[in-house]
Every structure is written in structure tokens, then in C-alpha cells.
DRENMARTOR-241523 format. One line per field, with one value per residue: residue number from 1; residue in three letters; x, y, z of N, C-alpha, C, O, CB in turn. Coordinates in nm, 2 decimals, m for minus. Glycine has a CB too. Example, Ala and Ser with C-alpha at 12.3 -4.5 7.8 and 13.67 -1.06 7.14 Angstrom:
gugu = c(1; 2)
keza = c(Ala; Ser)
n_c1 = c(1.32; 1.28)
n_c2 = c(m0.57; m0.22)
n_c3 = c(0.78; 0.71)
ca_c1 = c(1.23; 1.37)
ca_c2 = c(m0.45; m0.11)
ca_c3 = c(0.78; 0.71)
c_c1 = c(1.32; 1.29)
c_c2 = c(m0.33; 0.00)
c_c3 = c(0.78; 0.79)
o_c1 = c(1.42; 1.34)
o_c2 = c(m0.33; 0.11)
o_c3 = c(0.85; 0.80)
cb_c1 = c(1.13; 1.41)
cb_c2 = c(m0.45; m0.06)
cb_c3 = c(0.90; 0.57)
***
This chain:
gugu = c(1; 2; 3; 4; 5; 6; 7; 8; 9; 10; 11; 12; 13; 14; 15; 16; 17; 18; 19; 20; 21; 22; 23; 24; 25; 26; 27; 28; 29; 30; 31; 32; 33; 34; 35; 36; 37; 38; 39; 40; 41; 42; 43; 44; 45; 46; 47; 48; 49; 50; 51; 52; 53; 54; 55; 56; 57; 58; 59; 60; 61; 62; 63; 64; 65; 66; 67; 68; 69; 70; 71; 72; 73; 74; 75; 76; 77; 78; 79; 80; 81; 82; 83; 84; 85; 86; 87; 88; 89; 90; 91; 92; 93; 94; 95; 96; 97; 98; 99; 100; 101; 102; 103; 104; 105; 106; 107; 108; 109; 110; 111; 112; 113; 114; 115; 116; 117; 118; 119; 120; 121; 122; 123; 124)
keza = c(Unk; Unk; Unk; Unk; Unk; Unk; Unk; Unk; Unk; Unk; Unk; Unk; Unk; Unk; Unk; Unk; Unk; Unk; Unk; Unk; Unk; Unk; Unk; Unk; Unk; Unk; Unk; Unk; Unk; Unk; Unk; Unk; Unk; Unk; Unk; Unk; Unk; Unk; Unk; Unk; Unk; Unk; Unk; Unk; Unk; Unk; Unk; Unk; Unk; Unk; Unk; Unk; Unk; Unk; Unk; Unk; Unk; Unk; Unk; Unk; Unk; Unk; Unk; Unk; Unk; Unk; Unk; Unk; Unk; Unk; Unk; Unk; Unk; Unk; Unk; Unk; Unk; Unk; Unk; Unk; Unk; Unk; Unk; Unk; Unk; Unk; Unk; Unk; Unk; Unk; Unk; Unk; Unk; Unk; Unk; Unk; Unk; Unk; Unk; Unk; Unk; Unk; Unk; Unk; Unk; Unk; Unk; Unk; Unk; Unk; Unk; Unk; Unk; Unk; Unk; Unk; Unk; Unk; Unk; Unk; Unk; Unk; Unk; Unk)
n_c1 = c(0.09; 0.06; 0.14; m0.08; m0.27; m0.28; m0.35; m0.63; m0.76; m0.74; m0.92; m1.15; m1.21; m1.25; m1.47; m1.68; m1.65; m1.49; m1.31; m1.13; m1.02; m0.88; m0.71; m0.54; m0.40; m0.26; 0.04; 0.09; 0.18; 0.09; 0.07; m0.16; m0.25; m0.45; m0.47; m0.23; m0.28; m0.28; m0.12; m0.30; m0.34; m0.39; m0.64; m0.78; m0.81; m0.96; m1.19; m1.27; m1.34; m1.55; m1.73; m1.78; m1.90; m2.12; m2.27; m2.28; m2.48; m2.50; m2.23; m1.93; m1.65; m1.55; m1.44; m1.20; m0.84; m0.54; m0.20; 0.10; 0.38; 0.72; 0.75; 0.51; 0.18; m0.04; m0.35; m0.62; m0.95; m1.30; m1.51; m1.81; m2.16; m2.45; m2.55; m2.71; m2.88; m2.96; m2.84; m2.59; m2.27; m1.95; m1.64; m1.32; m1.03; m0.68; m0.47; m0.17; 0.04; 0.27; 0.44; 0.58; 0.74; 0.51; 0.31; 0.08; 0.23; 0.22; m0.01; m0.14; m0.36; m0.53; m0.75; m1.00; m1.09; m1.30; m1.48; m1.54; m1.72; m1.98; m1.98; m1.80; m1.97; m2.17; m2.05; m2.02)
n_c2 = c(m0.11; 0.22; 0.57; 0.73; 0.55; 0.45; 0.70; 0.73; 0.51; 0.56; 0.80; 0.69; 0.49; 0.67; 0.79; 0.59; 0.52; 0.30; 0.19; m0.02; m0.06; 0.22; 0.18; m0.01; 0.12; 0.28; 0.37; 0.25; 0.44; 0.69; 1.06; 1.30; 1.61; 1.92; 2.22; 2.29; 2.23; 2.08; 1.74; 1.45; 1.11; 0.77; 0.67; 0.89; 1.03; 0.85; 0.87; 1.14; 1.14; 0.96; 1.09; 1.33; 1.18; 1.11; 1.35; 1.47; 1.45; 1.26; 1.29; 1.34; 1.36; 1.57; 1.70; 1.62; 1.64; 1.47; 1.39; 1.22; 1.23; 1.25; 1.15; 1.08; 1.18; 1.44; 1.59; 1.76; 1.85; 1.90; 1.92; 1.78; 1.80; 1.78; 1.97; 1.92; 2.11; 2.16; 2.32; 2.35; 2.19; 2.29; 2.26; 2.36; 2.18; 2.08; 1.81; 1.68; 1.40; 1.20; 0.89; 0.58; 0.28; 0.19; 0.27; 0.52; 0.78; 1.03; 1.27; 1.59; 1.83; 2.11; 2.37; 2.62; 2.78; 2.95; 2.88; 2.64; 2.67; 2.62; 2.34; 2.27; 2.37; 2.18; 1.96; 2.01)
n_c3 = c(0.00; m0.10; 0.00; m0.06; m0.07; 0.19; 0.31; 0.20; 0.27; 0.55; 0.60; 0.48; 0.68; 0.90; 0.80; 0.84; 1.08; 1.15; 1.36; 1.42; 1.18; 1.16; 1.37; 1.28; 1.07; 1.19; 1.38; 1.73; 1.90; 1.78; 1.74; 1.72; 1.61; 1.62; 1.48; 1.60; 1.87; 2.20; 2.18; 2.07; 2.19; 2.02; 2.12; 2.21; 1.98; 1.83; 2.00; 1.97; 1.69; 1.68; 1.85; 1.67; 1.46; 1.58; 1.63; 1.37; 1.13; 0.82; 0.75; 0.57; 0.36; 0.10; m0.22; m0.23; m0.22; m0.25; m0.18; m0.22; m0.01; 0.06; 0.30; 0.38; 0.36; 0.23; 0.27; 0.13; 0.21; 0.23; 0.49; 0.55; 0.63; 0.85; 1.10; 1.45; 1.50; 1.25; 1.08; 0.82; 0.81; 0.69; 0.63; 0.55; 0.54; 0.59; 0.61; 0.74; 0.71; 0.87; 0.78; 0.89; 0.86; 0.72; 0.87; 1.02; 1.21; 1.29; 1.28; 1.16; 1.17; 1.01; 1.03; 0.97; 1.26; 1.34; 1.15; 1.25; 1.48; 1.54; 1.52; 1.73; 1.93; 1.91; 2.00; 2.26)
ca_c1 = c(0.00; 0.14; 0.11; m0.19; m0.36; m0.30; m0.43; m0.76; m0.80; m0.77; m1.03; m1.26; m1.23; m1.30; m1.62; m1.77; m1.65; m1.43; m1.20; m1.04; m0.94; m0.81; m0.59; m0.44; m0.34; m0.18; 0.13; 0.02; 0.23; 0.06; 0.02; m0.24; m0.27; m0.56; m0.42; m0.12; m0.34; m0.20; m0.15; m0.40; m0.31; m0.48; m0.76; m0.84; m0.83; m1.08; m1.30; m1.30; m1.39; m1.69; m1.81; m1.80; m2.01; m2.25; m2.33; m2.30; m2.55; m2.44; m2.08; m1.85; m1.54; m1.58; m1.35; m1.06; m0.73; m0.44; m0.08; 0.20; 0.51; 0.86; 0.75; 0.38; 0.10; m0.11; m0.49; m0.71; m1.08; m1.42; m1.59; m1.95; m2.27; m2.58; m2.54; m2.81; m2.98; m3.00; m2.73; m2.49; m2.12; m1.87; m1.52; m1.19; m0.94; m0.57; m0.40; m0.04; 0.09; 0.40; 0.42; 0.69; 0.71; 0.37; 0.21; 0.07; 0.26; 0.18; m0.13; m0.15; m0.50; m0.55; m0.88; m1.06; m1.15; m1.41; m1.58; m1.58; m1.77; m2.11; m1.95; m1.75; m2.10; m2.24; m1.98; m2.01)
ca_c2 = c(0.00; 0.35; 0.66; 0.77; 0.43; 0.47; 0.81; 0.71; 0.41; 0.63; 0.88; 0.61; 0.44; 0.77; 0.82; 0.49; 0.48; 0.18; 0.20; m0.13; m0.01; 0.32; 0.13; m0.10; 0.20; 0.39; 0.33; 0.26; 0.58; 0.81; 1.16; 1.39; 1.76; 2.00; 2.33; 2.29; 2.22; 1.97; 1.62; 1.35; 0.99; 0.72; 0.66; 1.04; 1.07; 0.80; 0.93; 1.24; 1.10; 0.89; 1.21; 1.39; 1.10; 1.11; 1.48; 1.53; 1.36; 1.25; 1.32; 1.31; 1.44; 1.60; 1.80; 1.57; 1.65; 1.41; 1.37; 1.16; 1.31; 1.16; 1.09; 1.04; 1.24; 1.58; 1.57; 1.88; 1.81; 1.96; 1.82; 1.84; 1.71; 1.84; 1.96; 1.89; 2.23; 2.13; 2.39; 2.27; 2.19; 2.30; 2.31; 2.34; 2.11; 2.03; 1.73; 1.64; 1.30; 1.12; 0.75; 0.53; 0.15; 0.16; 0.32; 0.66; 0.81; 1.17; 1.35; 1.72; 1.89; 2.26; 2.42; 2.76; 2.75; 3.03; 2.80; 2.54; 2.71; 2.56; 2.19; 2.27; 2.38; 2.06; 1.84; 2.03)
ca_c3 = c(0.01; m0.10; 0.10; m0.09; m0.03; 0.34; 0.34; 0.15; 0.38; 0.69; 0.60; 0.47; 0.81; 0.99; 0.77; 0.87; 1.22; 1.17; 1.45; 1.39; 1.05; 1.19; 1.46; 1.17; 0.97; 1.28; 1.50; 1.86; 1.96; 1.70; 1.80; 1.64; 1.65; 1.54; 1.48; 1.70; 2.02; 2.25; 2.08; 2.11; 2.15; 1.93; 2.18; 2.22; 1.83; 1.80; 2.07; 1.92; 1.58; 1.72; 1.90; 1.57; 1.39; 1.68; 1.62; 1.25; 1.04; 0.69; 0.77; 0.46; 0.30; m0.04; m0.27; m0.16; m0.30; m0.17; m0.23; m0.14; 0.02; 0.07; 0.44; 0.43; 0.28; 0.25; 0.21; 0.17; 0.18; 0.28; 0.57; 0.54; 0.72; 0.91; 1.27; 1.52; 1.47; 1.09; 0.99; 0.75; 0.83; 0.56; 0.69; 0.48; 0.63; 0.55; 0.71; 0.68; 0.81; 0.85; 0.79; 0.90; 0.83; 0.68; 0.98; 1.05; 1.34; 1.31; 1.22; 1.18; 1.10; 1.02; 1.00; 1.02; 1.39; 1.34; 1.08; 1.34; 1.61; 1.56; 1.56; 1.88; 2.03; 1.92; 2.05; 2.40)
c_c1 = c(0.09; 0.08; m0.05; m0.30; m0.39; m0.38; m0.60; m0.83; m0.83; m0.89; m1.16; m1.31; m1.29; m1.44; m1.70; m1.74; m1.58; m1.31; m1.11; m0.93; m0.84; m0.68; m0.49; m0.36; m0.24; m0.08; 0.06; 0.05; 0.19; 0.02; m0.06; m0.28; m0.39; m0.49; m0.32; m0.16; m0.26; m0.23; m0.26; m0.34; m0.41; m0.64; m0.84; m0.88; m0.97; m1.19; m1.36; m1.36; m1.52; m1.79; m1.86; m1.90; m2.13; m2.33; m2.34; m2.36; m2.51; m2.32; m2.00; m1.75; m1.57; m1.46; m1.21; m0.93; m0.61; m0.31; 0.02; 0.31; 0.62; 0.84; 0.60; 0.28; 0.04; m0.24; m0.56; m0.84; m1.19; m1.48; m1.72; m2.06; m2.37; m2.54; m2.68; m2.92; m3.00; m2.93; m2.64; m2.36; m2.05; m1.75; m1.39; m1.09; m0.82; m0.51; m0.30; m0.01; 0.21; 0.39; 0.58; 0.66; 0.57; 0.25; 0.21; 0.12; 0.26; 0.08; m0.15; m0.28; m0.50; m0.69; m0.92; m1.14; m1.28; m1.53; m1.63; m1.67; m1.91; m2.08; m1.90; m1.88; m2.17; m2.19; m1.97; m2.12)
c_c2 = c(0.12; 0.44; 0.71; 0.68; 0.44; 0.58; 0.78; 0.60; 0.48; 0.70; 0.80; 0.54; 0.55; 0.80; 0.71; 0.45; 0.36; 0.19; 0.12; m0.09; 0.12; 0.27; 0.05; 0.00; 0.29; 0.31; 0.35; 0.41; 0.70; 0.94; 1.25; 1.53; 1.83; 2.16; 2.36; 2.31; 2.09; 1.82; 1.53; 1.21; 0.91; 0.70; 0.78; 1.08; 0.98; 0.82; 1.05; 1.22; 1.04; 1.01; 1.28; 1.32; 1.10; 1.24; 1.53; 1.42; 1.39; 1.30; 1.27; 1.40; 1.45; 1.69; 1.75; 1.57; 1.57; 1.38; 1.30; 1.24; 1.23; 1.09; 1.06; 1.10; 1.36; 1.54; 1.71; 1.83; 1.92; 1.86; 1.88; 1.74; 1.81; 1.84; 1.93; 1.99; 2.24; 2.23; 2.30; 2.30; 2.20; 2.35; 2.26; 2.29; 2.06; 1.93; 1.68; 1.52; 1.24; 0.97; 0.68; 0.37; 0.11; 0.19; 0.46; 0.70; 0.94; 1.23; 1.51; 1.77; 2.03; 2.27; 2.56; 2.72; 2.82; 2.94; 2.68; 2.54; 2.63; 2.39; 2.18; 2.29; 2.25; 1.95; 1.86; 1.96)
c_c3 = c(0.00; 0.00; 0.07; m0.07; 0.11; 0.38; 0.30; 0.25; 0.51; 0.69; 0.56; 0.61; 0.91; 0.95; 0.82; 0.99; 1.25; 1.25; 1.46; 1.27; 1.08; 1.27; 1.36; 1.10; 1.05; 1.35; 1.63; 1.93; 1.88; 1.79; 1.69; 1.69; 1.57; 1.58; 1.58; 1.86; 2.08; 2.19; 2.15; 2.07; 2.05; 1.98; 2.19; 2.08; 1.79; 1.86; 2.02; 1.77; 1.59; 1.76; 1.77; 1.48; 1.45; 1.65; 1.48; 1.14; 0.90; 0.67; 0.64; 0.44; 0.15; m0.08; m0.22; m0.27; m0.21; m0.25; m0.15; m0.11; 0.04; 0.21; 0.48; 0.33; 0.32; 0.19; 0.25; 0.13; 0.26; 0.38; 0.60; 0.60; 0.76; 1.05; 1.31; 1.51; 1.33; 1.01; 0.93; 0.78; 0.70; 0.63; 0.58; 0.57; 0.54; 0.66; 0.65; 0.79; 0.77; 0.87; 0.81; 0.92; 0.81; 0.77; 1.01; 1.18; 1.38; 1.21; 1.25; 1.11; 1.13; 0.96; 1.04; 1.14; 1.40; 1.26; 1.15; 1.47; 1.64; 1.59; 1.70; 1.98; 2.03; 1.99; 2.23; 2.48)
o_c1 = c(0.17; m0.01; m0.12; m0.42; m0.51; m0.46; m0.69; m0.94; m0.93; m0.97; m1.27; m1.43; m1.37; m1.53; m1.81; m1.79; m1.59; m1.20; m1.00; m0.81; m0.73; m0.57; m0.37; m0.26; m0.15; m0.11; m0.01; m0.03; 0.25; m0.05; m0.01; m0.33; m0.42; m0.48; m0.34; m0.09; m0.19; m0.34; m0.29; m0.31; m0.51; m0.74; m0.97; m0.98; m1.07; m1.30; m1.49; m1.45; m1.61; m1.90; m1.98; m1.99; m2.24; m2.46; m2.41; m2.30; m2.48; m2.30; m2.00; m1.75; m1.60; m1.39; m1.13; m0.93; m0.60; m0.32; 0.03; 0.34; 0.59; 0.90; 0.58; 0.30; 0.05; m0.25; m0.56; m0.85; m1.15; m1.50; m1.75; m2.04; m2.36; m2.51; m2.77; m3.04; m3.07; m2.95; m2.60; m2.32; m2.07; m1.74; m1.38; m1.06; m0.84; m0.51; m0.30; m0.02; 0.25; 0.33; 0.69; 0.56; 0.51; 0.14; 0.32; 0.06; 0.29; 0.09; m0.18; m0.30; m0.50; m0.73; m0.87; m1.24; m1.37; m1.64; m1.74; m1.69; m1.94; m2.14; m1.94; m1.88; m2.22; m2.26; m1.94; m2.12)
o_c2 = c(0.14; 0.41; 0.74; 0.72; 0.42; 0.57; 0.81; 0.62; 0.45; 0.68; 0.84; 0.55; 0.52; 0.83; 0.75; 0.34; 0.31; 0.20; 0.15; m0.09; 0.12; 0.30; 0.05; m0.05; 0.36; 0.20; 0.44; 0.48; 0.80; 0.92; 1.27; 1.55; 1.79; 2.20; 2.47; 2.36; 2.01; 1.79; 1.54; 1.18; 0.97; 0.72; 0.78; 1.16; 1.03; 0.80; 1.06; 1.31; 1.07; 1.02; 1.31; 1.38; 1.08; 1.22; 1.63; 1.33; 1.50; 1.36; 1.15; 1.52; 1.35; 1.75; 1.83; 1.52; 1.61; 1.34; 1.33; 1.33; 1.11; 0.98; 1.02; 1.06; 1.40; 1.48; 1.77; 1.76; 2.01; 1.74; 1.99; 1.62; 1.92; 1.74; 1.92; 1.96; 2.34; 2.23; 2.19; 2.41; 2.12; 2.46; 2.15; 2.36; 2.01; 1.96; 1.64; 1.52; 1.23; 0.93; 0.72; 0.33; 0.02; 0.16; 0.52; 0.66; 0.97; 1.23; 1.54; 1.74; 2.07; 2.21; 2.62; 2.65; 2.77; 2.93; 2.62; 2.45; 2.60; 2.32; 2.10; 2.24; 2.21; 1.86; 1.78; 1.97)
o_c3 = c(0.09; 0.08; 0.16; m0.04; 0.15; 0.46; 0.39; 0.30; 0.58; 0.78; 0.60; 0.65; 0.99; 1.03; 0.86; 1.03; 1.37; 1.19; 1.50; 1.27; 1.03; 1.23; 1.38; 1.05; 1.00; 1.39; 1.65; 1.99; 1.90; 1.89; 1.57; 1.80; 1.46; 1.70; 1.64; 1.94; 2.02; 2.17; 2.26; 1.96; 2.00; 1.91; 2.18; 2.06; 1.73; 1.81; 2.02; 1.74; 1.52; 1.72; 1.76; 1.42; 1.38; 1.64; 1.46; 1.09; 0.86; 0.56; 0.62; 0.50; 0.09; 0.01; m0.17; m0.38; m0.10; m0.36; m0.03; m0.20; 0.05; 0.23; 0.60; 0.21; 0.43; 0.08; 0.36; 0.03; 0.34; 0.35; 0.66; 0.61; 0.72; 1.11; 1.22; 1.52; 1.29; 0.88; 0.98; 0.79; 0.61; 0.69; 0.54; 0.67; 0.43; 0.78; 0.53; 0.91; 0.65; 0.97; 0.76; 0.99; 0.88; 0.76; 1.02; 1.28; 1.50; 1.09; 1.37; 0.99; 1.25; 0.86; 1.14; 1.14; 1.46; 1.31; 1.13; 1.55; 1.75; 1.67; 1.77; 2.10; 2.14; 2.04; 2.31; 2.60)
cb_c1 = c(m0.08; 0.14; 0.23; m0.17; m0.31; m0.17; m0.37; m0.77; m0.69; m0.67; m1.00; m1.22; m1.09; m1.21; m1.65; m1.76; m1.77; m1.40; m1.23; m1.12; m1.06; m0.90; m0.65; m0.53; m0.47; m0.28; 0.26; 0.09; 0.38; m0.06; 0.13; m0.35; m0.12; m0.74; m0.51; m0.04; m0.53; m0.21; m0.01; m0.53; m0.28; m0.43; m0.75; m0.74; m0.68; m1.06; m1.26; m1.18; m1.30; m1.68; m1.73; m1.68; m1.97; m2.20; m2.26; m2.15; m2.69; m2.51; m2.02; m1.93; m1.41; m1.72; m1.40; m1.08; m0.70; m0.49; m0.04; 0.24; 0.49; 1.00; 0.81; 0.34; 0.02; m0.05; m0.57; m0.68; m1.09; m1.52; m1.52; m1.99; m2.22; m2.72; m2.49; m2.77; m2.94; m3.16; m2.65; m2.49; m2.07; m1.93; m1.49; m1.13; m1.02; m0.48; m0.48; 0.08; m0.02; 0.50; 0.34; 0.76; 0.77; 0.36; 0.24; m0.08; 0.36; 0.31; m0.26; m0.02; m0.64; m0.43; m0.96; m1.16; m1.07; m1.38; m1.53; m1.47; m1.77; m2.22; m1.83; m1.63; m2.22; m2.26; m1.83; m2.02)
cb_c2 = c(m0.01; 0.43; 0.78; 0.81; 0.30; 0.47; 0.94; 0.66; 0.30; 0.72; 1.00; 0.50; 0.38; 0.90; 0.83; 0.39; 0.46; 0.11; 0.22; m0.26; 0.05; 0.42; 0.02; m0.20; 0.28; 0.46; 0.41; 0.14; 0.58; 0.78; 1.22; 1.32; 1.85; 1.96; 2.39; 2.40; 2.20; 1.96; 1.53; 1.37; 0.91; 0.58; 0.60; 1.14; 1.01; 0.68; 0.96; 1.33; 1.02; 0.77; 1.31; 1.42; 0.97; 1.13; 1.59; 1.59; 1.36; 1.30; 1.25; 1.29; 1.39; 1.66; 1.95; 1.41; 1.81; 1.28; 1.47; 1.04; 1.40; 1.27; 1.19; 1.09; 1.16; 1.72; 1.42; 2.03; 1.66; 2.00; 1.78; 1.86; 1.62; 1.76; 2.11; 1.87; 2.36; 2.15; 2.50; 2.28; 2.07; 2.40; 2.25; 2.46; 1.99; 2.15; 1.62; 1.77; 1.18; 1.17; 0.70; 0.59; 0.08; 0.02; 0.25; 0.71; 0.76; 1.25; 1.27; 1.79; 1.81; 2.36; 2.33; 2.83; 2.78; 3.17; 2.76; 2.49; 2.87; 2.59; 2.14; 2.41; 2.50; 2.02; 1.83; 2.16)
cb_c3 = c(0.13; m0.24; 0.10; m0.21; m0.06; 0.40; 0.25; m0.01; 0.40; 0.73; 0.52; 0.36; 0.86; 0.98; 0.62; 0.78; 1.25; 1.06; 1.55; 1.36; 0.94; 1.26; 1.60; 1.05; 0.89; 1.39; 1.50; 1.96; 1.98; 1.61; 1.88; 1.61; 1.61; 1.60; 1.49; 1.66; 2.02; 2.40; 2.05; 2.03; 2.27; 1.88; 2.31; 2.28; 1.73; 1.79; 2.19; 1.93; 1.51; 1.85; 2.00; 1.51; 1.37; 1.85; 1.71; 1.20; 1.06; 0.61; 0.90; 0.34; 0.32; m0.06; m0.22; m0.10; m0.33; m0.10; m0.28; m0.20; 0.14; 0.07; 0.53; 0.58; 0.25; 0.17; 0.28; 0.09; 0.23; 0.16; 0.70; 0.39; 0.85; 0.89; 1.34; 1.63; 1.51; 1.06; 1.06; 0.61; 0.92; 0.44; 0.85; 0.40; 0.70; 0.52; 0.77; 0.68; 0.84; 0.93; 0.65; 0.99; 0.93; 0.65; 1.12; 1.05; 1.36; 1.31; 1.27; 1.12; 1.16; 0.93; 1.05; 0.90; 1.51; 1.27; 0.95; 1.38; 1.63; 1.41; 1.46; 1.90; 1.96; 1.80; 1.98; 2.43)
***
């Protein structure tokens, strides 16, 4: 599996809530950051992903652009869905990952925090 295949498999697993698949793609010691906030370990990342799927109806990634890098991948996408108040979620996101020995060991996600205000409120 090349780096773009790993990338696609990861986001497919996040979309469907397949935690076992996410675990199989990630190193146990993975660290994940959102906008340079404190890092999340794998269990925290999976918990966050599960919480998002619980509150965002028809969660999906659209307008996906992914590229392999020498050390991992970069993916830009729109996160879309419907929030509990029936407003539409539409976030532009960029994720940069590092892969070592076929496993993702670092994920850095960047997004416009002001556009995520309603999502944060729904997750509270």
C-alpha cells in the first residue's frame, strides 16, 4: 500500500467509524494535533472521531485532494454534514501525516476554527 492508499483508507475508516481499521493504519504511539493544540493519542483521536460522527448527520469528506510526500501524505478536503440544529457543516481542512514502516505516526490537522464554532458547540 502506498502513502495515498493509506491516506484514503484512513479517511474512509473515519467516515464509517471503523475504529479497528484506523488502529490497523496507525502506529500505537501516534500523535495527532488539531491547529497545534496539545497532541491526542490514538484513543483520544478515535473518541473525538466517534463524537463527531454522533453529532454530524451525513458526515462526509468532499473535494478531496491528496498527495503522497516523501515521508507521508497531505490531504485537503471539505468536511460536510448536518449539525443537530439542521445547519450545514462545511469546513476546509488540511491534514499532513508522517508514515513510518507503513503506519501513520503523526497527523497534523489544520482548519479554520471560526468555521468550526457550531461543531464545537454541538460537541459540548
